[in-house]
N, C-alpha and C positions, 0 to 999 in steps of 0.2 A: 203481550210484553208488559213487564212490571216496571213501575216507575218510583219505587221507594228509594231511599238514600243509598242502600247497599247496592242496588242494581245500577243506579246512576254512576256510582264510583266504578263498578265493574265495566260498564259500557265505556267510560272514559279511559280506563286502563286498556281495554281491548283496542280502542282506536289508536292509542299510543303504541301498542304492541305491533300494529300493522306497519309501522315505519321500518325502514331498512335497519336503522340503528335506534331502537326505542330507548327512551330515558324516562322511566316511570316517575322519577322525581319531578317531572314537569307537570304531573297531575296534582293539582293543589286544591284545597278546600275553597279557597277564594275564587278560583276559576269556576267552580261548581256552585258558588254562592251558598256554601254550607258552613255551619258552625263547626269549629274544630272537633268538639266531642262527638258530633254526629259522623264526621268524616273518619275519625279514629275508630269509632265503634264499627262503622261499615267495613273498614279494612280488617279489623280483628275478626269480624264474622266471615269475611271472604277467605281469609287464611284458614280459619277453623273449618270451614266447609270444603276446603280443598280446591278453591278456584284460583288462588294465588299462592305463591311461596316466596320466602326470603324477606318477609316483613320484619323490621326491627322497630321496637318502641321503648320509650323511657317512661317510667321504670319498667324493666324487662319482665318483672313478675306480676305486673298489673294486667287484669283482664277486663276492667271496666273502662270503656272509652272516655267516660267523664273524668277519670283520674289519670289518664295518659297525658304526659306533658309534652312529648315530642314523638314524631313518627319519622322513620327513615325508609324512604321508598327506593333508594338507589340500587338495591339488589332484588327488588320485587320483580317477579316474572309471572305471567299467567301460566297455569298448568294446562295440560291438554284438556282436562275436564272443564276448565274455565273457558277456553276457546270454544270448545264444542257447545257448551251451554249457551254462550252469547249467540253463536251462529244459529242454534236451534230456536232461541227466543226471537231472533230478528229475521228469521228466514233467509239467512245468508248462505250462499253456496261456498263450501270450503275451497273449491277450485278457482273461485274468482280472484282477480288481481286485488292487491291490497287497497288500492285507491277505490275500487268498486265496492269493497267491503265497507270502507269508511263512509262512502256516499250512501250506501244502503242503510247502514246503521243510523246515520244522521236523518235520513228520510223517515225511518221508523220512529225514532224518538220525537221528531217534529210532529208526527201524526198524533202523538200522545200529549202534545202541548209542552214538551220539555225544551223550551227555546234556549235556555242557558246551556243545557247539555248539548243541544244540537250545535250551537256555536263553538263549544269546546271541542266537540268531535271534528267539526269542519276545520278547525285550526290545525289539525294534524296533517292536512293535505299539503 
């Protein structure tokens, strides 16, 4: 399991995705204790790599996270590739209940010392 900023954002989005009615805008840089440019860069990378879709940012033609002024997560959704990637990285069974998936992910990130992320994931229950 990888614990860089991009993966931490992806894991947080995955946990939110498991809710019956996910609201990706609830995933915030402050919750993950990240600086905004790092958070923005992580989201831009995730969309570019095909793990999420629907990300909007201001200015829209900017590709450098350090120059992005605002991020809009309201229409972000994980792609199938993103879901499968997280489940493979965290050894999560696709057929498990959503709450079990969240608990398993929290356990995995906790084993890697990502306490802030673990708390953010558990808040999705």
